[in-house]
C-alpha positions in Angstrom: 72.2 126.0 114.7 70.7 123.3 112.5 71.6 119.7 113.2 73.3 118.8 109.9 75.4 115.8 110.8 77.0 114.0 107.9 78.1 110.4 108.3 80.8 108.9 106.1 81.6 105.2 106.8 83.3 102.3 105.0 80.7 99.5 105.0 82.8 97.0 103.1 86.2 97.0 101.5 86.2 99.9 98.9 82.5 100.7 99.7 81.8 104.0 101.4 78.3 105.1 102.6 77.4 108.8 103.0 74.3 109.7 105.0 73.0 112.9 106.5 70.5 113.8 109.2 67.5 115.5 107.5 67.2 119.0 109.1 63.5 119.1 108.3 62.8 116.1 110.4 65.1 117.3 113.2 63.3 120.7 113.3 59.7 119.4 113.3 59.1 120.6 116.8 60.4 124.2 116.2 57.6 126.7 115.6 59.8 129.2 113.6 58.7 129.6 110.0 62.0 131.2 109.1 64.0 128.4 110.7 61.9 125.8 108.8 62.6 127.7 105.5 66.4 127.5 106.3 66.1 123.8 107.2 64.3 123.1 103.9 67.1 124.9 102.0 69.8 123.0 103.9 68.0 119.7 103.3 67.8 120.3 99.6 71.5 121.2 99.4 72.5 118.1 101.4 70.4 115.9 99.2 71.9 117.4 96.0 75.4 116.8 97.4 74.7 113.2 98.3 73.0 112.5 95.0 76.0 113.8 93.1 78.4 111.3 94.7 
């Protein structure tokens, strides 16, 4: 399981902030190459979604 928490919060009236925990940073201590590849893919997808908002 990758830590892929997404945070959506209203910071001001009519202003919403979306943030995500970067799976690459969260998985730095893990020695699995395969898991790091998956974390990189998930990180890229999260970044694309947030940038499209």
